[in-house]
N, C-alpha and C positions, 0 to 999 in steps of 0.2 A: 618125470625124474624120480629115480628110486630114492626111497627114504633112507638116510644114513643110518648105519648100525650104531647101537649104543652099548656102552658097557658101564660098569659101576666100580668106582674107585673109593677105597677107604681113605678118609681124611687123616686118620691117625698113622697108619703104616704104609699107605700107598698100594696096598694089595688090590688086584684087579679080579672082578668076578663078572660072569656073563649075565647073571640075574641078581635082582635085589633080594636081600634077606636081612633079617633084623640084626644078626650078629656077624661080625667079620670073622671068618675061620682062621685068619692069619694072626691077628692080635687079640681076638676075643672081645673087642670093643663093640658096644651096642649102638645102633642107629648112627653109624658113621659113613655109610655107603651113599655116594652121590652119583647121579647120572652124568655120563660124559660121552662125547661123540667119538666113534672110531672112524678116523679119516684114512682111507687106503688109497687116495688119489695120488698120482705121480707127484703132484705139487705139495703133498702133505709134508714131506721132509723139508721143504723150503718155506713153510708158512711163517716161520719166525725170523727169516733172514732180514726183514725190514727193521726188526727191533735192534739188531746189532749193527746194521748199516753196511756190512760186507760179508761175503761168503768165502773169502780167501784168507789163508793164514799169512799174517804179516809180522815183521819184526817191530816191536814197540818203538825202537829207536828211529825207524823210518816213517812212522806215522806223525804227520804234522798236526798238532792240536789247533783247533779253530774255535774262537769265541763266537757263540751264536748271538745274533742281534736281539736285544730286548725290546719288547713292545710294552710301554707303560700304559696301564689301563686308565689312568687319569684319577684313580682313587688312591691317594698317597699311602694310606695305611695298608691297603691291599697289596700295593706294589712292594712295600717294605717286607711283608711276609713272604711274598713270592721270590724275593731276592733281587728285585729291581724291575720286574715285569714278566710278561709271558715270553716263552721261548718257542720258536717254530718247531713243531713236532713234539713239544712237551705235553704231558698228560697230568692234569691236576685233579685230585680227588678231595672234595670238601664235604665234611659231615658236621652234624650238629642236631640238637633237639628240634622237634617240630615247632615252627613259629618263631625261631630265634633270629631269622633274618638272612638265611642262605640265598633264597630266591631274590630277595630285595637287593642284596649286595651285588649279585651277578647281573641283574637287570640294570642297575645303575652303571656298572662297569661297561656292559655292552652298549648302553646308550651313549656313553662318553666315547667309546671306540668308533661307533657308527658315525658320530658327528665329525670325526677326523678322517672319514673315508675308508675305514677298515671294514672288510666284508665280515659280517657277523651273522650267525645262525643260532637262534634260541629254540631248542627242541624241548617241549614240555609234554610230559607223559602223565602228569597229575592234574593239570588244569586245562581248561579250554582257552582258545585264543581270546575270547571276550574277557575272561578273568584276568589274563595277563595284561590286556589293554586297560582294564579298570585299575590294576595296580600301577601301571605306568602313569595313568591320569592322576591317581591319588598322590603319587610321588612328584607330580609336576615335572616329569621328564620332558625335555624338548623333543619335538618330532624329529625322528632320525630314520635312516634307511636300514632299520633293523629287521631282518627276516625272521619270521616266526613259523614254527611247524609243530602242530599238536598231533603227535604220532607216537605209538609204542612198538611198532614193528621195526626190528633192526634192519631188515632188508630195505624197507622204504626210507629209513633214516640215512643209510649209507648211500642210497641213490640220490637223496636230496643234498647230502654233503658233496657228492661228486659234481652235481649240477652247480652248487654254490661255488665250488673251487674253479670249475670251468668258466663260470660267469665272471669271477674275480680275475681269472687269467686273461679273458678277452678284454675286460676293462683296462687291463694293464698291458695292452698288446705291444707296447714298445719294449717290454722287457721279455727276456727269454724265460723258459720254464724253470731253469735252474735258478735264475735270479729271483723268480717269484717265491721259491722255496726258502730263500735265505735273506730276502729283503723285506723290511718292515712295510714298505708301500704295497707289497703283494701279500701281506699277511692275512690269514683267515682264522677266525676264532669261532669255535663251536661249543655250545653249552648243552649238556644233556641233563635234564631235571625230571626225574632222577633215574639212576641206573637200575633201581629195583623195579621200575615199571616197564622196562624194555624186555622184549622177548624175541627169540629167533624161532623161525618155523622149523629149524633142523632138530629142535628138541620138543618133546611132548609135555614136559613139565610146565607148571604154571609160572607166570612172571613173578619174580622175587625169590624163586627157589635158588639154591646154591648153584646148580648147574647153569641156569639161565643167566644169573648175575655174572658168573665167571666167564662163560662163553661170550656174552654180549660185550663185556668189558674188554676181553682179549681181542675181539674183532675190531672194536672201535679204536683200541690202542694201535693195532697193526695198521689200520687205515690212517691214523694220525701220523705215525712214523713214516709211512710210505709217501703220503701226499704232502707232509710238512705243515699241516695246520695245527694250531693250538687247541687242545681239547680239555674241557672242564667237566668233570662228572660230579654230580651231587649224589651223596649216599645217605641212606637212612642209618640211624644208630639204634642200638639195643637199649634196654632199660639200664644196663650197666654203663652206658655211655660210649661203647665201642661201635665201630662200623659194622653194620649187619652184613651177612654174606660170608663168603670164604675168605680166609686170611690172605690167600694169594692175591686178592684184589689190591691190597696195600703194597704188595711186592712188585706188581707189574707196572704201576704208575710211577711217575717221576717225583711228584710232590703230594704230600698228604697234609691237609689243613683241617683243623677242628675249631668249631665255634664253642666258646665257653661263656658262662654267665647265666643268670636266671632270666627266664622269659618275662618276669614281672619287674625286672630292673631295666633302667634306661641304658645301661652300659653293656657292650658286647666285646669279647676278646676273641681274636682269631690267632691261633697258634700253629706254627709249622712243626710237625713231628717228623717229617721226612722231606728232604729237598735235595735233589741231585744237582741243582743249579744255584743253590744259595745256602745260607746259614740255617742250621737246625735250631729249633726252639725260639725262632724269631716271633715277636708278638706284635700284633696290630690291635689298636684300641679304637673302638667306635662308640658313638652315642646314638641311640635310636630316637629319631625325631619324627615329626609329622611328614617331613619330606625325605624320609629314609634314613640310612646310616650315614653319619658324618664322622670324619676322623677327629680324634681328640689330640690337640696340639701339645698339651701338657698333661700326659697321663698320670704323672706322679701325684698331682693335686687330687685326682679322683680316688686314690687309694689311701689318702690321709684324712682322718676324721677331724672335724673342726670343733675342738673343745674350748669352751669359754675359760676353763682353767684346767690345770694338770690333773689327771685322774690316775688312780693306781691301775696296774695291769696293762699299761699301754707302752709299747716300745716301737720305735721307727727303724725299719730295716732297709738297707740299700741292696736290692737284689739285681741280678743281671739276667735279662731276658733276651737271648740272642746277642745282638750288638747294642742293645739299649739298656742303660741302667735305670731302674725304677725305684722310687721310694714307696714302701708299703708299710702300713701300720699293722703290727702284730698285737692282738689283744688276748689277754689271758684272764680267766676267772677261776680262783681257787676257793672252794667252799667246803664246809664240813660234810662228810659223806653221810647220807641218810640210810644207806644200805650196807650190809657187811662187806660187800665188794665195791670199793670206790670206782667211779667212772673215769675213763680217760677218753675224751672226745676231741677230735681235731677236724677242723673245717678248712680246706685249702692247703693243709700240710699233711705229711705222712703220719698216720696214726701210730705205726710201730716205732717210728723214730721218736715220737713223744714219750713213749714208755722208756726207751733207752736213755733219753735225756734226763728224765726224772731220777733214774737210778744213778747216773753220773752226778747229778746235783746232790743227792743224798750222800754218796760215798766220798766225794772230793770237796764238797762245800759245807757238809753238815746240815743241809736244809732238808727237813723231813716233810714229805707230802703223802706218806703211805696211807693216812687216814682221811685224805682230802679228795674231793672230786675236782678234777682238773679239766677245764675247757679252754681250747685255744682256737682262735679264728684269725684268718687273714682278711682284712677289711676290703670291701669292693668286689668280692667273689673271685679274686685271682687265685690261681693254684700255684704254689711254690714247691718245686721239686728239688732245688739245689740245697746241699747241706750247709751253705753259708748262712742259712736262716737259724741255725742252732743257737747261736749266742743271743739273738733277739728273743727267741722263745724262752730261754732260761731266765733272762732278765725280766721279761714280762711276768713270768710265773712268780719269781721272787717278789716283784713289786706288788702283785695281787695278794700273795700270801701275807706279806707284812703290812698291807694296806697303806703303802707309802709310794707316791708317784715318783717316777724317774725324773731327773733334772730336765728342764725344758731345752729344746733345740739340740738334742743329742741323738745321733744315729749310730748304729752298730752293724757289724757283719762279721762272720767268722764261723768256721766249722768246729764243733766240739768233739774231741776224741774220747774213747772209753777211759783213757788214763787221766782225763781232766784237762788235757792240753787244748789250746786254741790253735787250730790249723788255718793256714792262709786260704784266701779265696782268689779266684782269677780276676784280673782287671780291676785291682783295688784302686788304682789312681783314677780311673774313670768314675768309679762309684763315689769317691770323695769329691770330685769336681761337680758331679750332679747334686750332691747334698749341699755343697757350698753355694751353688747357684740358687738353691731354694731357701737360703737363709739359715742353715744349720751352723752352729758355732763350735760344736764339740763332736768328736767321733771316737769311738772305742773300737779298735781294729786289732787283728793279729799282728804280732811283732814282725813277721815276714812281710806284711803289707805296709809297714811304716814307710811313708814317702821321704825322699831326700829333702823335699821342700813342700810343706803343707800348703794347701790352697789358701788364698788370702782371706783373712777373717775367721779361720778355723783352727782350733787346737786339736791335734790328733794324739790320742793316748794309745800306746801299744801295750798289749798284754800277751802273756804266754800261757796262763792257766786260768781256769774259771774263778779261782779264789781272787786272782789279781783283778779280774773284771768286776767282781762284786766290790772290791776295795776302791776301784776307780769310780764306781757309781756313788759310793759313800763320800768320796772326797769332793765330788762335784755338787753334792746336795747342800 
């Protein structure tokens, strides 16, 4: 068989060159050319037909939408992040730091699925079969009909997947091929751990290179869409915390999940950054135990510190992660600066937003922190990206600066604008219900989030500006 021709494509401008060179002549960018296959076969034009599902032009009004059946993995928090479970033909990409628990979680999920008779194939390119068996033994997973393949060749993996699908179809001989594609009973789940270790013989570059990762992921995705099996890809991350490899990897998959949390902590967070079949920014909370990852039934308790008495610089925030409201403690420490340039350090919150909030606090509330070091932290290692955390950050900073604790059993949320106004946050009623359920008696919220009827046992104080919020805190003290 003749070796396919290759070309080099610039990742910045998309320019095509027959040979590699250091600088792209089209956009003058350096080291942006990656190897790609030139496919001139007659079927090349149709290689992506399976991704769209049809090759004919149709009127949108004549297309009947269809809800794909969900396959619950049996791991409740994992199913929550996925949007209810795996979808036939869906492709999931999961990334995270080394040793954070990606392989452990997937092995637990496949073990649960195998016990229910679902055909599962675990492809490992980083470990041997014996190492995976030792992990399963350490996790005390029950014996299941889980198929394991230690292989890094894409062609052999695709062949094994085809055999697995045929075997599953023969076991479900009473069902037609079409039924197997869209029936949970004929569902097949494939895990590839990890995509950076897989290579295709059509390219000469080493496994893990941009070209290999992109081509292998594209071929596996086409196979999943064509055959209707669920595919889960494990991806490496860079030192910046983003998925390694080409950016197109995140675009061709249906769902992108990230593991968060410190490896030396017992808690792990799984967040959905992209999901074509569910809510974005959904959060799953796990605890790492000797028997693997266990779902946390009450995650709010994990993000709240247990103080024997009220301490300055602590404020409880009700944040919204996907469809789940969470209570998170925001801690601030304000201290005299020992250097000419005061430090502004934020952990779990956006650093640039912290500088903006300090300017608003100075201009509209008269609280000066220009000669102070300011440190802000979200307890539990959670990362908060929504602006509804602004008010909690400011109140924690003021509490630390004045060395005066906030009133007990008080929760807050609200976005702070540059004019000093308190802007509303989405799903305010759900946030208040969650806080009342955990025993909080007072809430300081934006005026637009003021409920018609406050939750039982809770007093809700509505504010419009940052000055009013500070007055509300003083009135409760």
